N, C-alpha and C positions, 0 to 999 in steps of 0.2 A: 048849087054848090055846097050851101050849108047842110042840106039833107044828106048829101053824099059823105060829107065829112062826119055827120052825126052817125050814119049807118057804119062807116068804117070804124069810128070810134068804139061803138057798141060790139062790132065783130071782133075787134082787137082785145076787148075786155073779156068777151066770152072765151075766146081762144086762150087767153091767159088763165082764166079761171079753170078751163078744161086741163091745162097743163099742170096745175097745182092739185087739182082734184084727182086726176087719173091715178097716181100711186096710192092714194088712200082707198080709192074704190077697188083697185087690184088687190090691196091687202085684205079688205073686207071679204071680196069674192073668193080669194084663195083660202082663207081661214075656214070656209064652210065646205070646201071641196074634199074629195077623196084625193089620194095621191096620184091615182091614174088619171083623174080629171085634170090635175095641175100640170101633167106632163103631155098631154095631148096637143096636136097642132092642127088646125088653127085652134086657139085658146077658146074655152067657153066661159062666158061671164057669169051665167047663172047655173049653178050646179044642179044636176038631176035631183039630189037628195041632200038636204042640209046636214052636214056632219057636226053636230054639236059636241060629239065626243072628242073632237080635235082639242076643244078647250079643256076638257077633263084630262087628256093625255098631257097637254102642255103643263097644266098646273100640277100634275102628280109626277112630272119627270124630275123633280128635285124638291129641295126645301123652299118652295115658293112662298110659303106663309111667313118664314123667316125673312126672305128677300122683301116681300111686301112690307112687313113691320118695319124693317130697317129703312126702306124708302120713305115711308111716312115719317119716322122718327127723324131722320136726317133733314128732309125737306122742311118739315114744320120747325124744327129747332133752328135751322138757319134763318128762316123767315122771322122767327121771334127775335133772334139776335140782331138781325138787320134792322128791324123796326126800332128796337132799343137804342141803337147807336146812330141811325141816321136822322132821327127826329131832332135831338139836340144839335147835331152838327148842321143840319139844314136850317134850323132856327137861327143859329149864330151867324151863318153865312148870309141869311136873308135880312136880318135886323140890325147887325152890328158891322162897323168898319174899324176893325181893331189893327193894332200894329203888326205887320207881317201878313195882312189879309190876302194880298194878291199872291204872295208866295205860297201860303198854305192852300189857297183855292186852286191855284195853278197845279200844285202837286196832286191834289184830288182829281182834277180833270185829266191829268197825265196818266193816273192810275187806270182810267178807262181805256187806255190803249195797250195795257200790258195783259196778254193772254195768261191764263193759269198754267199752260204748258211751259212757259218760261221759268215760273217760279217753283215748279214742282220738286225740283231736285234739293234746293236748300230746305224747303219745307219738309221733304221726306227725311232728310238727314237730321233735322231738328226733332221731328216726331220719333225717329228711331232712337235718338239719344234719350228722349223722355219715356221710352219703352211704351209708346202709345199706339203703335201700328195695330194692335189687336183690339182696339177700342173704336169707338164712333168719333173720338176727338179729332182725329185728321180729316174727317169728312165734314165736320162742322165749324170748327174754330177758324180755319183759313178763310172762310166766306162770311164771317160774322159781321163785317162792314162792307157796304156797297157803295162804291163811288157813283155809280149810275143812279142809285136810289137817293143819295145825298143831293145830286144835282137836280134830279126831277123834282124832289120835295122842296128844294130851295126855290125853283122857279114858281112853284104853286104857292108857297108861302109869300113870295114877293108881290103876288097879285091881291093879297088881303090889303084893304085900304087902311092907311095909317090913322085914319079917324077912329076906327074900331079899336085899335090898340091904345090910342090916347085916352078914349072914353073908359076903357078897362083900367087904365092906370089911375085915372081920376077916382075910380071906385076902390082904389087900394089893392088892385089884383096884383099878385106877385108874377114874376117872370114865368114861374112854374105853371101857374094857372093860366096865364095867357097862352102859353105853348100847348098844354094839353087840353084845355077847356074851350079855346077859341080857334086857334090855328089848326090843330090836328082834326077837329070835326069838319072844318070847311074844306080840308084837303082829303076827305074820305075817298072820293072817286079815284085820286091818284094813288092812295094807299092800295085799293083794291086792285088797280091796274098793275102797279109794281109788284104786288104779291102774287099776281097770276104769272107775270114774267119770270119772277124769281122761282116760283114753284115748278113751272114747266122746265126751266133750265136745269135745276138740281134734281128733279125727278127723273129727266132723261139722261143726265150726265153718265157717260160711260167711262171716260178717261181717268177722271180723279179717283173714283172708287176702285178702279182696276189697279193703278199703281199704288194706292195708299193702304190697300187691305191684303192681308195674307191669310185670312181666315173666313171659312164659309159662313160662320156665324154672324159676320157683320157686313157681308156683301149685300148689295142692293139689286133691285129687280132688273135693271138693264144688263147686269152681269149674268144673272140667270137666263134671261132671254137669249143672249149671245151664245151661251153654253148649249142651248138646243141645237145649234148648227153642228156641234162637235159630237153629237150622239152617234152611236155605232150604226152602221148599216146606211150611211150616206145622209144626205140633208133631206128631211121631210118638210118640204116647204109649207105644207098646210099646217103642220104643227107649229112651225117657227111663226108663221103669220098669225095663228091663233094666240100664241104668246105675245106677239106685238099688240094684238087687240087688247089683251089684258093690260098691257103696259100703258096704252093711250087711253083706256076707259076712264080712269079718274080725271085725267086732264080734261077730256070732253066734258064730264060732269061738272067740274070747277068752272070751266068756261060757260057752260049753259047757264049756271046761276049767277055768274058775274058779268054777263055781257052787257046788261043795261048800264052798269056802273062804269064799264070801260068806255062805252059811247059818251057818257057824262064827262068822263076824265079828258077825252079829247076835246069836247066842246069847251070844258072849263079852262083848259090850257091853250085854247086857240088853235090846236092842231087838228086839221080836217083833211 
């Protein structure tokens, strides 16, 4: 009976993996096909000839260099701001019980349940009043603090033994030194994991750049990829999929270099 359950468990995992992998494999296959091969039925998974020019056409169909630079600028700026704000907040929540602690921490946790689609209208009106809609400010400032990052880092800071903190205080270490020289290095895997999550979310974000920008000069890569579908002469799915490959390539690269740190973060936080 145990063997049967073991086999069924593995088959279920394989089936689940295939469901998640299938769209990505289809995207890769389509990006290298000619348009005629994309439209034939039954579909061919391996094209007769690899059409690398699809990527050139996708890249040259608009100001993709500008889109790419904007995506990097916005994603990296948000990440830097989030790190700068969440470290002191997480340290305070982890090490101190001040007056109003439960209320402030409760508000922080409640912020996790508010999607940006709810807040975009007042933010848009405020940015319009500041005449900032033609700048990168509306894409960066609203995401400068992350409730999820504060909560995740607080949980990591709380696992640091009190003996280490007390020993540092006996050596006359200031709160600033304890936070940056002891707590932050010990939570490095969590930083990398959160950084990856944040980077992926804001790199792929389509809704917020669409509603907050009205200039091609500050729009990001997902907007440019979506515009490939609006080209004249119908939808060239091979070009659109090549554009999507360009969009996901930096994410795969970042994940490849950070995968070991992500596993360490899960082990360190007890999440398996």
